[in-house]
Structures are given as C-alpha cells and as structure tokens.
C-alpha positions in Angstrom: 26.1 8.0 24.1 23.6 5.3 24.8 22.8 2.3 22.6 19.0 2.6 23.1 18.5 3.0 19.4 19.7 -0.6 18.9 16.8 -2.0 21.0 14.1 -3.3 18.8 10.5 -2.8 19.4 7.6 -3.1 17.0 7.3 0.6 16.2 11.0 1.0 15.3 11.0 -2.2 13.3 7.9 -1.3 11.4 9.5 2.1 10.5 12.7 0.4 9.4 11.3 -2.5 7.4 7.9 -1.4 6.1 8.0 2.4 5.6 11.1 3.0 3.6 10.2 3.9 0.0 7.9 1.0 -0.5 5.6 2.9 -2.9 8.5 2.7 -5.3 8.2 -1.1 -5.2 4.9 -1.3 -7.1 5.0 -3.8 -9.9 8.0 -5.6 -8.5 8.2 -9.3 -9.6 6.7 -11.8 -7.1 10.1 -13.5 -6.4 11.5 -10.2 -5.2 8.5 -9.5 -3.1 8.9 -12.9 -1.6 12.5 -12.0 -0.6 11.3 -8.8 1.1 8.6 -10.9 2.8 11.3 -13.1 4.3 13.0 -10.0 5.7 9.7 -8.9 7.2 9.1 -12.3 8.6 12.6 -12.4 10.2 12.0 -8.9 11.7 8.7 -10.1 13.1 10.3 -13.1 14.7 13.1 -10.9 16.1 10.6 -8.5 17.7 8.4 -11.2 19.2 11.2 -13.7 19.9 9.2 -16.4 18.0 10.9 -19.6 16.9 11.9 -20.0 13.3 9.8 -23.1 12.7 6.5 -21.5 14.0 3.9 -20.2 11.5 4.4 -16.5 10.8 0.9 -15.3 9.9 -0.3 -15.3 13.5 2.8 -13.4 14.5 2.2 -10.8 11.8 -1.5 -10.6 12.7 -0.6 -10.1 16.4 1.8 -7.3 15.4 -0.9 -5.9 13.1 1.6 -5.8 10.2 0.4 -6.1 6.6 2.3 -8.4 4.3 4.9 -6.7 2.1 2.7 -6.8 -1.0 -0.3 -5.3 0.9 2.0 -2.7 2.5 3.1 -1.6 -0.9 -0.5 -1.4 -2.1 -1.4 0.6 1.1 1.3 3.2 0.4 0.4 3.5 -3.3 -3.3 4.0 -2.4 -2.4 6.5 0.3 -0.3 8.5 -2.2 -3.3 8.3 -4.6 -5.6 9.7 -2.0 -3.2 12.5 -1.2 -2.8 13.4 -4.8 -6.6 13.4 -5.4 -7.1 15.5 -2.3 -4.5 18.1 -3.2 -2.2 17.0 -0.3 0.6 15.7 -2.5 3.1 17.4 -4.7 1.8 19.0 -8.0 3.6 16.4 -10.2 1.8 13.6 -8.4 -1.6 15.4 -8.7 -1.1 15.7 -12.4 -0.8 11.9 -12.7 -4.4 11.4 -11.5 -7.4 12.4 -13.4 -11.0 11.7 -12.4 -12.9 9.6 -15.0 -15.4 11.9 -16.7 -17.1 10.1 -19.6 -18.7 12.1 -22.4 -22.2 10.7 -21.6 -24.0 9.8 -18.4 -22.9 6.4 -16.9 -23.8 4.8 -13.6 -20.1 4.8 -12.7 -20.0 8.6 -12.6 -19.4 10.1 -9.2 -17.9 6.9 -7.8 -14.4 8.3 -7.5 -12.9 6.3 -10.3 -9.6 7.4 -11.8 -8.6 7.2 -15.5 -5.9 4.5 -16.1 -3.5 5.9 -18.8 -2.5 3.8 -21.8 0.8 2.0 -21.6 3.0 1.5 -24.7 4.7 -1.6 -23.3 3.1 -4.3 -21.2 6.2 -5.3 -19.3 7.2 -2.0 -17.8 4.2 0.2 -18.7 1.9 -1.8 -16.4 4.4 -1.5 -13.5 4.6 2.3 -13.7 3.2 4.2 -10.8 1.0 6.4 -13.1 -0.8 3.2 -14.4 -0.7 0.9 -11.3 -2.0 3.5 -8.8 -5.3 4.2 -10.6 -5.9 0.5 -11.1 -5.4 -0.2 -7.4 -7.6 2.8 -6.6 -10.4 1.7 -8.9 -10.3 -1.8 -7.3 -11.2 -0.3 -3.9 -14.8 -0.6 -2.6 -16.9 2.5 -3.2 -17.1 3.4 0.4 -13.3 3.7 0.6 -13.0 5.7 -2.7 -15.5 8.3 -1.4 -13.7 9.1 1.9 -12.4 12.7 2.1 -10.5 12.6 5.4 -6.8 11.5 5.6 -7.0 9.9 9.0 -10.2 8.1 8.1 -8.8 6.7 4.8 -5.6 5.5 6.6 -7.6 3.6 9.2 -10.2 2.2 6.8 -7.6 1.3 4.1 -5.4 -0.6 6.5 -8.4 -2.4 8.0 -9.6 -3.3 4.5 -6.2 -4.7 3.5 -5.7 -6.4 6.8 -9.1 -8.2 6.7 -8.5 -9.2 3.1 -5.2 -10.8 4.1 -6.0 -12.4 7.5 -9.6 -13.5 7.2 
C-alpha cells in the first residue's frame, strides 16, 4: 500500500477543508467562522509552503480559494439553485417558493424567493430555510436568471471571488 494519499496538493486540500458539509455552517457566529478561516489559512500555507508571517490573501487568491464565509455562501446558493431547478431533493425544493405578489410589481420575474417568517431572531435567522432565500435575493439579477448548473457554478464563484479580492 502506498502513501500517496498523504501527499497534499491544492485539489485534495480543497476537498478536505472546503467541501465538507459547509452548507450546514450557514449562520455560524463570526468567531467560529474565524477559527475555520485559520484552518483554511494553515492549509493554504501548507500547500504553497508559504511562511507563517506572510500575508494570506495573496496565497488564497493564487490558489483561487474563497474565504470560508464566502465558501459557505457559495454552497448555500448552489443548493438554492439546485432546489429551484428541480435538481435537489424534494424536501429542499419545498423550502423555496418563488415570490408571486397578488398584484403586478416591477420585481416580478426577477427570480426572487420568498423569505419565510421566523419566530425567533437568534436561531430562526440562521436556519437554512430563511438564510438561503435571503442570500439568493441578494445576488445580482443576471445571476438569479441563469438556468444552467455549470454556468451558475462558474459565475457564482467569480462573483464571490471578485467581491472578496478586488
């Protein structure tokens, strides 16, 4: 048995650090997100063999990694897209409803989702059913109207990447 699986590269590290259940982390307090960001920063330094005292943003940008908070948002928005498009499980599709007001408004046809009412502000705002539509509605119109999975993945990551690093 070889030990090739222990060799780190950017693809394996990204899968390990960034892709494991991070849509579940929506609404996590900022101090816990900061701890996860430290783990990601250490992984980036390990992959690129960067010194600890050097600035991390150029390293993350070179690796084309989103920050942890943006990665969580990316995953939530991707799940939202899949649910709206019928590509996700039925229980997720039932969480998202297109906003259809009783009368004509300029916002009709813009791909807006209804944000359900929350009984509590502490935990209710952190729930996936409430946070995902809010993040979706915050997207620019051109992203909300995309109908292709590959296109939304690329454009969504580009949008979040440019928002972070420019």
